[in-house]
Residue frames as a rotation matrix with the C-alpha (Angstrom) as fourth column:
MET 1
0.974 -0.148 -0.172 114.40
-0.065 0.545 -0.836 41.97
0.218 0.825 0.521 -73.65
ASP 2
0.505 -0.839 0.203 117.83
-0.328 0.030 0.944 40.48
-0.798 -0.544 -0.260 -73.05
LEU 3
-0.319 -0.763 -0.562 120.72
-0.848 -0.035 0.529 39.20
-0.423 0.646 -0.636 -75.13
LEU 4
-0.801 0.081 0.593 119.06
0.200 0.970 0.136 35.80
-0.565 0.227 -0.793 -75.64
ASP 5
0.348 0.935 -0.064 116.00
0.336 -0.188 -0.923 37.42
-0.875 0.299 -0.380 -77.02
LEU 6
0.420 -0.349 -0.837 118.21
-0.653 -0.757 -0.012 39.35
-0.630 0.552 -0.547 -79.39
LYS 7
-0.668 -0.731 0.141 120.02
-0.540 0.607 0.583 36.21
-0.512 0.313 -0.800 -80.46
ILE 8
-0.362 0.699 0.617 116.71
0.540 0.697 -0.472 34.45
-0.760 0.162 -0.629 -81.13
LEU 9
0.667 0.571 -0.479 115.55
-0.008 -0.637 -0.770 37.45
-0.745 0.518 -0.421 -83.23
LEU 10
-0.065 -0.728 -0.683 118.83
-0.883 -0.277 0.379 37.45
-0.465 0.628 -0.625 -85.22
LYS 11
-0.823 -0.224 0.522 118.33
-0.037 0.938 0.344 33.68
-0.567 0.264 -0.780 -85.94
LEU 12
0.075 0.933 0.352 114.76
0.627 0.230 -0.744 34.19
-0.775 0.277 -0.568 -87.05
SER 13
0.503 0.028 -0.864 115.84
-0.384 -0.888 -0.253 37.24
-0.774 0.459 -0.436 -89.16
GLU 14
-0.520 -0.824 -0.226 118.36
-0.681 0.240 0.692 35.10
-0.515 0.514 -0.686 -90.95
ASN 15
-0.797 0.351 -0.492 115.78
-0.088 0.738 0.669 32.28
0.598 0.576 -0.558 -91.76
SER 16
-0.410 0.754 0.512 112.25
-0.912 -0.337 -0.234 32.64
-0.003 -0.563 0.826 -90.42
ARG 17
0.520 0.611 -0.597 111.64
-0.642 0.740 0.198 29.03
0.563 0.280 0.778 -91.28
LYS 18
-0.558 -0.782 -0.278 114.24
-0.319 0.511 -0.798 27.77
0.766 -0.357 -0.535 -88.95
SER 19
0.273 0.687 -0.674 112.76
0.329 0.591 0.736 25.49
0.904 -0.423 -0.065 -86.39
PHE 20
0.720 -0.050 0.692 112.75
-0.624 -0.483 0.615 26.27
0.303 -0.874 -0.379 -82.66
ALA 21
0.915 -0.357 0.189 114.74
0.239 0.856 0.459 22.98
-0.326 -0.374 0.868 -82.19
GLN 22
0.330 -0.836 0.438 117.53
0.837 0.044 -0.546 24.19
0.437 0.547 0.714 -84.54
ILE 23
0.365 -0.213 0.906 117.61
-0.267 -0.957 -0.118 27.63
0.892 -0.199 -0.406 -82.93
ALA 24
0.886 -0.032 0.463 117.88
-0.458 0.103 0.883 26.05
-0.076 -0.994 0.076 -79.56
ARG 25
0.720 -0.678 0.147 120.73
0.680 0.732 0.048 23.76
-0.140 0.066 0.988 -80.70
GLU 26
0.184 -0.703 0.687 122.61
0.671 -0.422 -0.610 26.67
0.719 0.573 0.394 -82.32
LEU 27
0.180 -0.070 0.981 122.19
-0.430 -0.903 0.014 28.85
0.885 -0.424 -0.192 -79.16
GLY 28
-0.673 -0.624 -0.397 122.75
-0.004 0.540 -0.842 26.15
0.740 -0.565 -0.366 -76.59
VAL 29
-0.665 0.600 0.445 119.39
-0.690 -0.263 -0.675 26.39
-0.287 -0.755 0.589 -74.87
GLY 30
-0.667 0.490 0.562 116.33
0.333 0.870 -0.363 24.20
-0.667 -0.055 -0.743 -74.66
GLU 31
-0.767 0.452 0.456 113.65
0.484 -0.062 0.873 24.16
0.423 0.890 -0.171 -77.40
SER 32
0.300 0.869 -0.393 110.95
0.938 -0.194 0.286 25.10
0.172 -0.455 -0.874 -74.79
THR 33
-0.149 -0.344 -0.927 113.16
0.516 -0.827 0.224 28.22
-0.844 -0.445 0.300 -73.87
VAL 34
-0.978 -0.200 0.052 113.18
0.147 -0.497 0.855 29.35
-0.145 0.844 0.516 -77.57
TYR 35
-0.381 0.921 0.076 109.31
0.747 0.259 0.612 28.61
0.544 0.290 -0.787 -77.74
LEU 36
0.310 0.466 -0.829 108.59
0.925 -0.348 0.151 30.63
-0.218 -0.813 -0.539 -74.65
ARG 37
-0.416 -0.525 -0.742 110.74
0.380 -0.842 0.383 33.54
-0.826 -0.123 0.550 -75.65
VAL 38
-0.929 0.191 0.317 109.28
0.268 -0.244 0.932 33.71
0.255 0.951 0.175 -79.20
LYS 39
-0.012 0.990 -0.141 105.73
0.870 0.080 0.486 33.58
0.493 -0.116 -0.862 -77.63
LYS 40
0.119 -0.042 -0.992 106.78
0.800 -0.588 0.121 36.40
-0.588 -0.808 -0.036 -75.25
LEU 41
-0.831 -0.490 -0.264 108.02
0.213 -0.718 0.662 38.53
-0.514 0.494 0.701 -78.14
PHE 42
-0.623 0.696 0.358 104.85
0.500 0.002 0.866 38.05
0.602 0.718 -0.349 -80.01
ASP 43
0.234 0.717 -0.657 102.76
0.964 -0.081 0.254 38.82
0.129 -0.693 -0.709 -76.78
GLN 44
-0.062 -0.341 -0.938 104.79
0.592 -0.770 0.240 42.03
-0.804 -0.540 0.249 -76.35
GLY 45
0.888 0.446 -0.110 104.40
0.135 -0.484 -0.865 43.10
-0.439 0.753 -0.490 -80.01
VAL 46
0.051 -0.948 -0.314 108.10
-0.498 -0.297 0.815 42.84
-0.866 0.114 -0.487 -80.78
LEU 47
-0.944 -0.168 0.283 107.43
0.130 0.600 0.789 40.09
-0.303 0.782 -0.545 -83.30
LYS 48
-0.256 0.893 -0.371 104.53
-0.763 -0.422 -0.490 40.80
-0.594 0.157 0.789 -85.59
GLY 49
0.847 0.517 0.125 104.85
-0.312 0.674 -0.670 37.79
-0.431 0.528 0.732 -87.86
PHE 50
-0.188 -0.870 0.457 107.10
0.188 0.424 0.886 35.79
-0.964 0.253 0.083 -90.09
THR 51
0.640 0.471 -0.607 107.61
-0.370 -0.504 -0.780 37.07
-0.673 0.724 -0.149 -93.61
VAL 52
0.368 -0.528 0.765 109.29
0.830 0.558 -0.014 36.29
-0.419 0.640 0.644 -96.87
ASP 53
-0.107 -0.465 -0.879 111.68
-0.117 -0.872 0.476 38.58
-0.987 0.154 0.039 -98.82
VAL 54
0.495 0.490 0.718 110.26
0.640 0.353 -0.682 38.93
-0.588 0.797 -0.138 -102.27
ASP 55
-0.706 -0.624 -0.336 112.17
0.169 -0.608 0.775 40.29
-0.688 0.491 0.535 -105.16
TYR 56
0.287 0.926 -0.247 109.39
0.104 -0.287 -0.952 42.22
-0.952 0.247 -0.179 -106.89
ASN 57
-0.062 -0.376 -0.925 111.51
-0.875 -0.425 0.231 42.70
-0.479 0.824 -0.303 -109.98
MET 58
-0.931 -0.355 0.086 111.62
-0.292 0.864 0.410 38.98
-0.219 0.357 -0.908 -110.48
LEU 59
-0.414 0.863 0.290 107.89
0.596 0.498 -0.630 38.97
-0.688 -0.088 -0.721 -110.54
GLY 60
-0.229 0.167 0.959 107.74
0.932 -0.248 0.266 41.58
0.282 0.954 -0.099 -113.22
PHE 61
0.872 0.420 -0.253 107.44
0.483 -0.824 0.297 44.70
-0.083 -0.381 -0.921 -111.11
GLY 62
0.081 -0.949 0.306 110.36
0.963 -0.006 -0.271 46.66
0.259 0.317 0.913 -112.76
ALA 63
-0.188 -0.044 0.981 109.35
0.093 -0.995 -0.027 50.14
0.978 0.086 0.191 -111.68
GLU 64
0.182 0.158 -0.971 109.76
0.973 0.111 0.200 51.28
0.139 -0.981 -0.133 -108.01
VAL 65
-0.151 -0.113 0.982 109.30
0.094 -0.991 -0.099 54.84
0.984 0.078 0.160 -106.64
PHE 66
-0.457 0.222 -0.861 109.05
0.861 -0.132 -0.491 56.63
-0.222 -0.966 -0.131 -103.42
ILE 67
-0.085 0.469 0.879 106.44
0.503 -0.741 0.445 59.38
0.860 0.480 -0.173 -103.42
GLU 68
-0.864 -0.103 -0.494 106.61
0.475 -0.495 -0.728 62.25
-0.170 -0.863 0.476 -100.99
LEU 69
-0.112 0.904 0.413 103.05
0.690 -0.228 0.687 63.50
0.715 0.362 -0.598 -100.48
LYS 70
-0.994 -0.055 -0.096 101.95
0.106 -0.726 -0.680 66.78
-0.032 -0.686 0.727 -98.79
PRO 71
-0.246 0.969 0.026 98.25
0.806 0.189 0.561 66.30
0.538 0.159 -0.828 -97.92
ILE 72
0.048 0.336 0.941 96.05
-0.407 -0.854 0.325 69.04
0.912 -0.398 0.095 -96.38
PRO 73
-0.824 -0.463 0.327 96.84
-0.461 0.212 -0.862 68.59
0.330 -0.860 -0.388 -92.72
ARG 74
-0.213 0.802 0.558 93.05
-0.805 0.180 -0.566 67.87
-0.554 -0.570 0.607 -91.77
SER 75
0.632 0.583 -0.511 92.99
-0.775 0.472 -0.420 65.20
-0.003 0.661 0.750 -94.50
VAL 76
-0.395 -0.916 -0.063 95.90
-0.913 0.399 -0.086 63.03
0.104 0.024 -0.994 -93.58
LYS 77
-0.553 0.257 0.793 93.78
-0.258 0.852 -0.456 60.16
-0.793 -0.456 -0.405 -92.30
TYR 78
0.613 0.789 -0.050 91.62
-0.333 0.200 -0.922 60.23
-0.717 0.581 0.385 -95.32
VAL 79
0.426 -0.560 -0.711 94.62
-0.874 -0.052 -0.483 60.06
0.233 0.827 -0.512 -97.71
VAL 80
-0.636 -0.663 0.395 96.13
-0.760 0.628 -0.167 57.31
-0.138 -0.407 -0.903 -95.71
ASN 81
-0.130 0.691 0.711 92.97
-0.183 0.688 -0.702 55.28
-0.975 -0.221 0.037 -95.87
GLU 82
0.819 0.400 -0.412 92.77
-0.432 -0.042 -0.901 55.79
-0.378 0.915 0.139 -99.63
LEU 83
0.021 -0.896 -0.443 96.47
-0.984 0.059 -0.168 54.92
0.177 0.440 -0.881 -100.20
ILE 84
-0.518 -0.144 0.843 96.03
-0.570 0.792 -0.216 51.71
-0.637 -0.593 -0.493 -98.25
LYS 85
0.426 0.792 0.437 93.46
-0.094 0.520 -0.849 50.53
-0.900 0.321 0.296 -100.81
ILE 86
0.619 -0.283 -0.733 95.89
-0.784 -0.178 -0.594 50.86
0.037 0.942 -0.332 -103.72
PRO 87
0.978 -0.152 0.142 97.43
0.118 0.967 0.227 47.50
-0.171 -0.205 0.964 -104.37
ASN 88
0.454 -0.851 0.262 100.75
0.468 -0.022 -0.884 48.92
0.758 0.524 0.388 -105.83
VAL 89
0.355 -0.347 0.868 101.37
-0.690 -0.723 -0.006 50.78
0.630 -0.597 -0.496 -102.54
LEU 90
0.154 -0.420 -0.894 103.81
0.240 0.894 -0.379 48.60
0.959 -0.156 0.238 -100.58
GLU 91
-0.292 -0.314 -0.904 104.72
0.956 -0.054 -0.290 50.88
0.042 -0.948 0.315 -97.74
LEU 92
0.281 0.475 0.834 103.43
0.314 -0.867 0.388 54.03
0.907 0.153 -0.392 -96.18
TYR 93
-0.326 -0.516 -0.793 105.14
0.940 -0.082 -0.332 56.20
0.106 -0.853 0.511 -93.56
GLU 94
0.903 0.350 0.250 104.19
0.294 -0.926 0.236 59.42
0.314 -0.139 -0.939 -91.86
VAL 95
0.035 -0.987 -0.155 107.45
0.974 0.068 -0.214 61.43
0.222 -0.144 0.964 -91.65
SER 96
0.305 -0.042 -0.951 108.83
0.379 -0.911 0.161 64.85
-0.874 -0.410 -0.262 -90.67
GLY 97
-0.784 -0.614 0.093 109.47
0.413 -0.404 0.816 67.67
-0.463 0.678 0.571 -93.13
ASN 98
-0.663 0.523 -0.536 107.51
-0.651 -0.756 0.066 69.41
-0.371 0.393 0.842 -95.74
TYR 99
-0.232 0.583 -0.778 106.07
-0.691 0.464 0.554 66.26
0.684 0.666 0.296 -97.06
SER 100
-0.067 0.165 0.984 104.30
-0.984 0.152 -0.092 64.29
-0.165 -0.974 0.152 -94.23
LEU 101
0.660 0.386 0.645 103.79
-0.341 0.918 -0.201 61.15
-0.669 -0.087 0.738 -96.04
LEU 102
-0.329 -0.823 -0.462 106.21
-0.898 0.122 0.423 58.87
-0.292 0.554 -0.780 -97.68
VAL 103
0.604 0.744 0.286 104.84
-0.508 0.635 -0.582 56.13
-0.615 0.206 0.761 -100.02
LYS 104
-0.653 -0.751 0.103 106.71
-0.436 0.484 0.759 53.18
-0.619 0.450 -0.643 -101.65
VAL 105
0.485 0.855 -0.185 105.05
-0.585 0.160 -0.795 52.10
-0.650 0.494 0.577 -104.94
ILE 106
-0.650 -0.674 0.351 105.80
-0.123 0.549 0.827 49.34
-0.750 0.494 -0.440 -107.42
ALA 107
0.502 0.776 -0.382 104.49
-0.577 -0.028 -0.816 48.81
-0.644 0.630 0.434 -110.86
ARG 108
0.542 -0.219 0.811 105.09
0.511 0.853 -0.111 46.45
-0.668 0.474 0.574 -113.80
ASN 109
-0.186 -0.476 0.860 106.11
0.968 -0.237 0.078 49.30
0.167 0.847 0.505 -116.12
ASN 110
-0.945 -0.212 -0.248 106.22
0.245 -0.963 -0.112 53.06
-0.216 -0.167 0.962 -116.50
GLU 111
-0.589 0.798 0.131 102.66
-0.150 -0.267 0.952 53.07
0.794 0.541 0.277 -117.97
GLU 112
0.285 0.620 -0.731 101.19
0.631 0.453 0.630 51.28
0.722 -0.640 -0.262 -114.93
LEU 113
-0.376 -0.475 -0.795 103.29
0.921 -0.286 -0.265 53.53
-0.101 -0.832 0.545 -112.61
SER 114
-0.962 0.070 0.264 102.01
0.012 -0.955 0.295 56.60
0.273 0.287 0.918 -114.28
ALA 115
-0.045 0.995 -0.087 98.39
0.055 0.089 0.994 55.41
0.997 0.040 -0.059 -113.86
VAL 116
0.200 0.156 -0.967 99.09
0.942 0.239 0.233 54.76
0.268 -0.958 -0.099 -110.02
ILE 117
-0.772 -0.438 -0.460 100.72
0.582 -0.778 -0.235 58.25
-0.255 -0.449 0.856 -109.58
ASP 118
-0.698 0.631 0.338 97.65
-0.195 -0.621 0.759 59.79
0.689 0.464 0.557 -111.49
LYS 119
0.142 0.816 -0.561 95.39
0.452 0.451 0.770 57.85
0.880 -0.363 -0.305 -109.13
ILE 120
-0.155 -0.319 -0.935 97.27
0.988 -0.032 -0.153 59.10
0.019 -0.947 0.321 -106.07
SER 121
-0.948 -0.271 -0.167 97.30
0.277 -0.961 -0.017 62.72
-0.156 -0.062 0.986 -107.22
SER 122
-0.576 0.802 0.156 93.61
-0.131 -0.278 0.952 62.56
0.807 0.528 0.265 -108.03
LEU 123
-0.442 0.279 -0.852 92.73
0.827 0.494 -0.267 61.68
0.347 -0.823 -0.450 -104.43
GLY 124
0.442 0.492 0.750 92.07
0.116 -0.861 0.496 65.27
0.890 -0.132 -0.437 -103.77
ASP 125
0.995 0.010 0.099 93.42
-0.093 -0.251 0.963 66.93
0.034 -0.968 -0.249 -100.62
ILE 126
0.235 -0.968 0.085 97.07
0.910 0.250 0.331 66.63
-0.342 0.000 0.940 -101.86
LEU 127
0.809 -0.038 -0.587 98.77
-0.058 -0.998 -0.014 69.90
-0.585 0.045 -0.810 -101.97
ASP 128
0.349 -0.744 -0.570 101.94
-0.936 -0.251 -0.246 68.65
0.039 0.619 -0.784 -103.57
LEU 129
0.859 -0.187 0.476 103.89
0.063 0.963 0.264 65.48
-0.507 -0.196 0.839 -104.45
ASN 130
0.115 -0.897 -0.428 107.37
-0.984 -0.161 0.073 64.47
-0.135 0.412 -0.901 -105.48
VAL 131
0.998 0.063 0.022 108.25
-0.057 0.979 -0.194 61.18
-0.034 0.192 0.981 -107.18
ARG 132
0.117 -0.986 0.117 111.66
-0.926 -0.065 0.372 59.63
-0.359 -0.152 -0.921 -106.53
TYR 133
0.772 0.210 -0.600 112.57
-0.498 0.786 -0.366 56.81
0.395 0.581 0.712 -108.87
VAL 134
0.452 -0.594 0.665 114.63
-0.416 0.519 0.747 53.93
-0.789 -0.614 -0.012 -107.50
PHE 135
0.530 -0.373 -0.762 117.32
-0.796 0.092 -0.598 53.06
0.293 0.923 -0.249 -109.96
LYS 136
-0.123 -0.589 -0.799 119.28
-0.037 0.807 -0.589 50.73
0.992 -0.043 -0.121 -107.72
SER 137
0.834 0.393 0.387 118.87
-0.418 -0.007 0.908 49.25
0.360 -0.919 0.159 -104.33
TYR 138
-0.046 -0.999 -0.012 122.09
-0.614 0.038 -0.788 48.86
0.788 -0.029 -0.615 -102.18
ILE 139
-0.946 -0.243 -0.214 120.87
0.029 0.593 -0.805 47.37
0.322 -0.768 -0.554 -98.96
LYS 140
0.129 0.986 0.109 117.89
-0.543 -0.021 0.839 46.02
0.830 -0.167 0.533 -97.31
LYS 141
-0.759 -0.637 -0.135 118.53
-0.224 0.450 -0.865 45.04
0.611 -0.626 -0.484 -93.78
GLY 142
0.576 0.766 -0.284 116.79
0.110 0.271 0.956 43.21
0.810 -0.582 0.072 -90.94
ILE 143
0.875 -0.335 0.350 118.36
-0.415 -0.146 0.898 42.63
-0.249 -0.931 -0.266 -87.57
SER 144
0.477 -0.782 -0.402 122.11
-0.173 0.365 -0.915 42.02
0.862 0.506 0.039 -88.01
LYS 145
0.268 -0.534 -0.802 124.93
0.873 0.486 -0.032 40.80
0.407 -0.691 0.597 -85.79
GLU 146
-0.618 -0.544 0.567 125.90
0.335 -0.835 -0.436 44.47
0.711 -0.079 0.699 -85.42
PHE 147
0.182 0.816 0.549 122.47
-0.499 -0.404 0.766 45.11
0.847 -0.413 0.334 -83.70
GLU 148
0.724 0.125 -0.679 123.23
0.396 0.730 0.557 42.30
0.565 -0.672 0.479 -81.28
VAL 149
-0.234 -0.907 -0.350 126.61
0.897 -0.062 -0.438 43.85
0.375 -0.417 0.828 -80.33
ILE 150
-0.624 0.036 0.780 125.21
-0.128 -0.990 -0.056 47.41
0.770 -0.135 0.623 -79.99
SER 151
0.366 0.891 0.267 122.26
-0.417 -0.100 0.903 46.18
0.832 -0.443 0.335 -77.87
SER 152
0.571 -0.162 -0.805 124.44
0.583 0.770 0.259 44.14
0.578 -0.617 0.535 -75.58
THR 153
-0.526 -0.840 0.133 126.58
0.541 -0.451 -0.710 47.12
0.656 -0.302 0.692 -74.56
ASP 154
-0.013 0.628 0.778 123.63
-0.288 -0.748 0.599 48.64
0.958 -0.216 0.190 -72.70
């Protein structure tokens, strides 16, 4: 990956609906160059898809939490597979520390959130869990211009 790939990723992260022709004009390269670079980034697994940034609060999901889970070590795969089935689970990470799983959950209200937490805790094979309520979100970043600068110094 070179600086042009990073610049293309930056343009796509700013607006994933931007056409290859527009990106090419902004970067001073040919449209086919952008197309081939994006195809290469997909083939290499760097790009996984194009997404939208949804404000779940605007859709009526006013409750957001992170849940730290400590499953029985031999049951991590089972717990992960069960969590994936829960629609309110947006993100799921295996992390270091005392709690090996970190789960991002949204709900319409505290009643729904309580039901989701009860469902998670009733999976069995969970030794402990901590719920961290999100009161305010300060930043949600994708690739930024700073990333381009940092990467170009290598």
